[in-house]
N, C-alpha and C positions, 0 to 999 in steps of 0.2 A: 697443760692440761694436769691437773693435780688431782690424782688419784687416790679418792680414798674408799675404807673398807666400808661394804655395805653392810648396814646394822641388819641384825637378826630380827627386827621389827618388822624391814621393810622385805626380807625375806617369808615373814611370816605370811604378809599381807601379798605378797605374790603368791606366795603355794593356796591362798584363800582363794584370790579374784579367778587364777587359774585351774581351781579346784584340782592342784596336787595331793592326792593322798602320796602319803610315804606306802613303797610297793609291800613291806611287810604287811600293812593294813590290809591290803590290795588282794595280797595270795590268801591272808585268813579269810576275808569276805569270797573268794572264789572258792577255796575248800566247804564254805557252806553249803554253795553253789552245786557242786561237782565231787566225784570221788576224785580225781587226781588232776588238778588244776595247770598241772607242770609245762603239759604242751599249749597252754594259753600264756602262762608267767611267760614262756618265750617267745611269746611272739611280741611281748609290751613293747611299747613306746616307751622309753624312760627318760627319765631330764636329773641331771648329774647337780645339785647343789652342795657346796663344800662337801661335809664326808655323807651326806644323805641321799637317796636312793628314791624317786617321784615317777607316778606315773600317769601323764596330764590325761583329766576324766573324762575331755572329748571322744575319748578312744572306747568307750562304753557304752555299749546296748543295755535296755533294761537288761534285766538277767542275767547279768555277768558276759553278756557277749563281743567281740569287738567288733566294732566296727569296721566292715571288710573294704572299705574303700581308704581308712587308714591303715590298715594292717597293709594293705598291697603296695601304698606311697613308702610308706615304712621300707618295706622288703626291697622298694627298686632304689632305695635311696640308698642302704644299705650296698645292695649290690655293683651301686656306678664308684661309692666309695672304696669298696675290694677292690675295683679292675683299679680304678689311681693309681699312677706312683707317680712319685715326685723325684724326677731328676738332678743331681748335681748342678751347680749354678760354675759357672766358668766360663 
């Protein structure tokens, strides 16, 4: 398999198709809706592409609220990964 870098245009298409706004844009919009957006920002599902930090649009409800099902799934997934240990092979 010949691995080739993914072009910036392809990443832009993915971000548009999956509504992946940058974290800073989300933070700005949340600060327009609420006095202290930090508790919400701490709960966000994030996607890292190159040096960018993006927030999938599927986790938002109208008014800037987070979808409770998505945040619960993310919380559970993070709990599972924190309890998973990697044992040395040998």
